[in-house]
C-alpha positions in Angstrom: 20.0 53.7 13.4 18.7 52.3 10.2 17.9 47.9 11.1 20.2 48.8 14.2 20.4 44.9 15.2 20.9 43.5 11.7 23.2 46.3 10.2 25.5 45.2 14.1 25.4 41.7 13.1 26.7 42.2 9.4 29.5 43.5 10.3 30.7 40.5 11.4 29.1 38.9 8.6 30.3 41.0 5.7 29.5 38.2 3.3 25.6 38.8 4.3 25.3 41.9 3.5 22.8 43.0 0.2 20.9 39.9 1.9 17.5 39.3 3.1 18.6 38.5 6.3 17.1 38.7 9.9 17.9 38.6 13.1 15.8 36.0 15.8 16.9 32.6 16.9 16.6 29.9 15.1 13.5 27.8 16.6 10.1 27.1 15.4 9.3 29.5 17.8 10.7 32.9 17.7 10.0 36.1 16.0 11.7 38.5 14.0 13.2 41.0 16.3 15.5 43.0 13.6 15.1 42.6 9.8 17.6 43.6 6.8 16.5 46.4 4.2 16.7 43.8 1.4 14.2 41.7 4.1 11.3 44.4 4.7 11.5 44.6 0.3 10.2 41.3 0.6 7.5 41.4 3.7 9.3 40.8 6.1 8.4 42.9 9.6 10.1 42.8 13.1 8.0 40.8 15.2 7.2 38.3 12.5 7.1 35.0 13.5 9.6 33.6 11.9 8.4 30.5 10.3 6.7 33.6 8.3 9.4 35.5 7.3 10.8 32.1 6.0 7.5 31.2 4.5 8.4 35.5 2.4 12.2 33.9 1.7 12.9 29.9 2.4 17.1 31.8 1.7 16.3 34.3 4.5 19.5 33.9 6.0 18.8 34.1 10.2 21.7 36.0 12.4 21.7 35.3 15.9 21.3 38.7 18.3 24.0 39.6 20.6 22.3 42.3 22.6 26.1 43.4 25.2 27.2 44.1 21.4 24.1 46.0 20.3 25.0 48.1 24.2 27.9 49.2 23.2 27.0 50.0 19.5 24.3 52.1 20.9 27.4 54.1 23.8 29.8 54.9 20.5 26.5 56.2 18.9 25.8 58.4 21.7 28.5 59.3 22.8 29.4 60.7 19.2 25.9 62.7 19.2 27.4 64.4 22.9 31.1 65.9 21.1 27.8 67.8 18.7 25.6 69.4 21.4 24.8 68.0 25.1 20.9 68.3 24.8 20.8 65.0 24.0 17.0 62.9 24.5 17.8 59.2 23.7 14.0 57.7 23.0 16.2 54.0 23.0 19.1 52.6 22.6 19.5 53.4 18.5 17.0 56.4 18.2 17.2 59.8 20.2 16.8 64.0 19.5 19.3 66.4 19.2 18.8 70.1 19.7 21.8 72.1 16.7 20.6 75.1 18.3 23.8 76.4 20.2 26.3 74.7 18.4 25.7 76.2 14.6 28.8 78.4 15.3 31.0 75.5 15.8 29.6 73.1 12.8 27.2 75.1 10.8 24.4 75.0 9.6 22.0 72.1 10.7 22.0 70.4 7.3 26.1 70.0 7.3 25.7 69.6 11.1 23.7 65.9 10.1 26.0 65.3 7.3 28.7 65.2 10.1 26.9 63.5 12.4 26.5 60.1 9.1 29.7 60.4 8.4 31.1 59.9 12.2 29.0 57.7 12.5 30.2 56.0 9.8 33.7 56.3 10.1 33.7 54.7 14.0 30.5 52.3 13.9 30.6 50.9 10.0 26.7 51.5 10.6 24.4 53.3 8.9 21.9 56.2 10.0 19.4 58.3 9.1 19.2 62.4 10.4 15.7 64.4 9.8 16.2 67.5 10.4 12.9 70.4 11.6 12.7 72.8 13.2 10.2 70.2 15.8 10.6 66.7 17.3 7.8 65.4 15.9 8.6 66.9 12.0 12.3 65.9 12.4 11.2 61.7 13.5 8.9 62.1 10.5 11.5 63.3 8.4 13.9 60.2 9.2 11.8 57.8 8.4 11.4 59.0 5.0 15.2 59.4 4.4 16.0 55.7 5.5 17.6 54.0 4.5 21.1 56.0 5.0 19.1 59.2 4.3 19.7 63.2 5.1 16.4 65.0 4.7 16.1 68.6 6.1 12.8 70.5 6.5 12.6 73.6 6.7 11.0 75.1 9.3 8.7 77.5 6.3 8.6 74.3 4.2 6.9 72.1 7.4 3.5 72.4 6.4 3.8 71.4 2.6 5.4 68.1 4.1 3.4 66.9 6.6 0.1 67.9 4.6 0.3 65.5 1.9 1.1 62.6 4.0 -1.0 59.2 5.4 -2.4 59.6 8.8 -0.9 57.3 9.9 2.0 59.5 9.9 1.1 60.8 13.2 2.2 59.3 16.2 -0.7 57.8 18.4 -2.4 57.0 14.7 -2.5 53.0 15.1 -4.4 51.0 13.4 -8.1 51.7 14.9 -7.6 55.2 15.2 -6.8 55.2 11.3 -10.2 53.2 10.5 -12.0 56.0 13.0 -11.4 58.3 10.8 -10.9 56.8 7.7 -14.9 55.8 8.0 -15.1 59.9 8.6 -14.0 60.7 5.1 -10.0 61.5 6.9 -7.0 60.5 5.6 -4.1 62.5 5.0 -2.7 65.1 7.4 -4.0 67.5 6.0 -7.5 66.3 6.2 -6.5 65.9 10.0 -5.9 69.6 9.4 -9.2 71.2 7.5 -11.4 69.3 10.0 -13.3 71.4 12.7 -11.8 70.3 16.5 -14.5 69.9 18.0 -15.4 67.0 15.1 -12.4 64.9 16.3 -12.7 65.0 19.5 -16.1 64.1 19.0 -14.3 60.7 17.4 -11.3 60.3 19.8 -11.8 62.2 22.9 -10.3 65.2 24.2 -7.8 64.5 24.6 -6.2 62.7 22.0 -8.7 64.4 19.5 -6.4 67.6 20.2 -3.1 66.1 20.2 -4.3 65.3 16.4 -5.3 68.5 15.7 -2.1 70.2 17.2 0.0 67.7 14.9 -1.5 68.3 12.4 -0.4 71.2 11.7 3.3 70.7 13.4 2.6 72.1 16.9 5.1 70.4 19.0 6.3 72.4 22.2 8.1 70.1 22.7 11.8 70.8 24.4 14.4 67.7 23.4 14.7 67.3 27.1 18.0 65.3 28.8 16.8 63.7 30.9 15.4 60.4 30.4 12.9 58.7 32.5 12.6 54.8 33.2 9.5 54.5 31.6 8.9 50.7 32.8 10.8 47.4 32.9 9.7 44.0 32.1 11.1 40.7 31.2 9.4 38.6 28.7 9.5 34.6 27.6 8.6 33.1 24.4 7.8 28.8 25.2 9.2 26.7 22.1 5.7 24.4 22.8 2.8 25.8 23.7 1.6 25.9 27.6 -1.4 24.6 29.2 -0.2 23.9 32.7 -0.7 26.3 35.2 2.6 24.8 37.7 4.5 26.0 34.9 3.4 28.2 34.0 3.6 31.0 37.6 7.2 28.9 38.1 8.0 30.7 34.9 6.5 34.4 36.4 8.5 33.9 39.9 11.7 33.4 37.1 10.4 36.9 35.7 9.0 38.4 38.7 12.4 38.4 40.5 14.8 39.7 37.4 12.0 42.1 37.4 12.3 43.2 40.8 16.3 42.5 40.3 16.1 45.5 37.3 14.2 47.8 39.5 16.9 47.2 43.0 19.5 48.1 40.5 18.2 51.4 38.9 16.9 52.5 42.6 12.7 52.2 41.5 10.1 50.8 43.0 6.9 50.3 40.7 3.3 51.4 41.6 2.0 49.8 38.4 2.3 45.2 37.8 1.5 44.4 34.5 0.7 40.3 33.2 0.5 39.7 29.1 -0.5 36.5 27.8 0.0 35.5 24.0 -2.3 32.8 23.1 -0.8 30.5 20.5 -3.3 32.3 17.6 -1.2 34.9 18.8 -3.8 37.2 20.5 -2.4 38.8 23.6 -4.3 40.1 26.6 -3.2 42.0 29.0 -3.7 43.5 32.6 -2.2 45.2 35.1 -3.0 46.1 39.1 -2.1 49.8 40.9 -0.7 48.9 44.1 -1.4 51.3 47.9 2.3 51.7 47.4 5.2 50.7 45.4 7.6 47.4 45.6 10.4 46.4 44.5 10.3 42.6 46.0 10.0 40.3 43.6 8.2 38.2 46.0 5.3 40.9 46.3 5.7 41.0 42.0 5.5 38.0 41.5 1.9 37.5 44.0 0.0 40.2 42.0 1.1 38.2 38.1 -0.6 34.7 38.9 -3.3 37.1 40.9 -4.1 38.4 37.3 -2.9 34.5 36.3 -6.2 33.7 37.6 -8.4 36.4 37.3 -7.5 36.0 33.2 -9.8 33.3 33.3 -8.1 31.1 29.7 -10.4 28.5 30.1 -7.6 25.9 29.7 -6.1 27.6 25.6 -3.3 26.8 25.3 -0.2 29.5 26.0 3.5 30.6 23.7 4.6 33.6 25.5 3.9 35.1 28.9 5.4 38.9 31.0 6.1 40.4 33.3 5.8 44.6 33.6 7.1 47.2 36.2 5.8 50.5 35.5 4.8 53.4 37.5 7.9 53.7 38.8 9.5 56.0 41.5 12.3 56.6 43.0 13.3 53.7 45.7 12.1 55.3 49.2 9.9 58.1 48.3 6.9 56.5 50.4 7.1 56.4 54.5 4.7 53.7 54.8 5.0 50.0 55.0 1.9 48.8 53.6 3.4 45.5 52.6 4.1 44.8 56.0 6.9 42.8 57.8 6.7 40.1 55.8 7.7 41.6 52.3 10.5 44.2 54.2 11.9 40.0 55.1 12.2 39.2 50.8 13.6 42.9 50.1 16.6 42.0 52.8 16.9 38.3 51.7 17.1 39.8 47.7 18.7 42.4 47.7 21.5 39.3 49.3 20.7 38.2 46.2 21.5 40.1 43.8 25.0 40.5 45.6 25.6 36.8 45.3 23.8 37.2 41.4 26.5 40.3 40.7 30.1 37.7 42.1 29.1 34.5 41.3 27.0 35.1 38.2 22.8 35.9 37.7 21.3 31.4 38.2 23.7 31.8 40.8 21.3 31.1 43.7 17.3 31.3 42.5 14.4 30.7 45.6 13.5 27.2 46.9 9.7 27.7 45.5 10.9 28.1 42.0 13.0 24.6 42.0 10.4 22.7 43.8 7.6 24.5 40.5 10.8 23.0 38.4 10.7 20.1 39.5 6.7 19.1 39.7 6.5 20.9 36.0 9.2 18.3 34.8 7.8 15.0 36.8 3.6 16.4 35.4 5.8 15.7 31.5 5.3 19.0 30.9 8.4 20.5 28.6 10.7 22.9 30.4 
């Protein structure tokens, strides 16, 4: 989908069409969630601080986000995909791979199928999308990116290398800023440069896994099938403060709220996490992450909170002002797959209590019941004069 969140918002604000606009909460601490292509032409990008976006374009239109609408439109779009093929791999709320090899007798050539999908998405949702058609997932992804916005690009299998090799190395999955710097220092600037490099040289520079991966992709070798099994990779919750925070009490109170939310989401998905992570972004926008792998997977918010508080203490921030803090649960497994109870009776009791909280929250709303310790921490925060 093209600028998905922004495109959805413009449906309800047709007067914004063709103008630079961003999706964000209109506050000094907000960041851009999505930007129209008119805004992108001015240098505005997702994850950019809103104040920076406004400096680049003082007249930029700020659209408040409505995530429930994005989820609803995502379901409509994905249902259209399933009308063409059951082999759909949804990557995110606005992106998917489709294997249409078995649909050609009914719907025509891959290019004809791609055009039919674009037409139906536009007719049934009013939203634009871009489609890339290729013989591998990697190249199809590149083709869809190159065709944006609202485009369609077909790369026949015999023309794959002619399309791929002139591209900059940053086009390859896994080549971020640091990897690109390493490759540039070795005189590698295009995908063709990587393809013509000895694999041993790439492995020496990047390591066995990354070097081999880049070399294979440079020759368009991507054997991964379209997978209909979509495993949840992680569940997290972040919060950007209206004002920078140094008070540990407020930070840990926020972490408690986030840990409870993550625990509830894990239980709802019938998952448990083996790894718990903490993310901190300071006032100068430097971000640090720390994680810990647990001896036993958990979905108990209280245990998650204990781990992230320990990670925060170990971080030794030195009183630096923090603008964002977040909790993430990863290495997810199906609930109940582990037999031993290493957390002990107290954790089992907390899990039972939190399950009851889930049930109350479903009936009366997510904020209808909270741990008393959270409320006490909030009260101490207010008494200390720290902004709440």
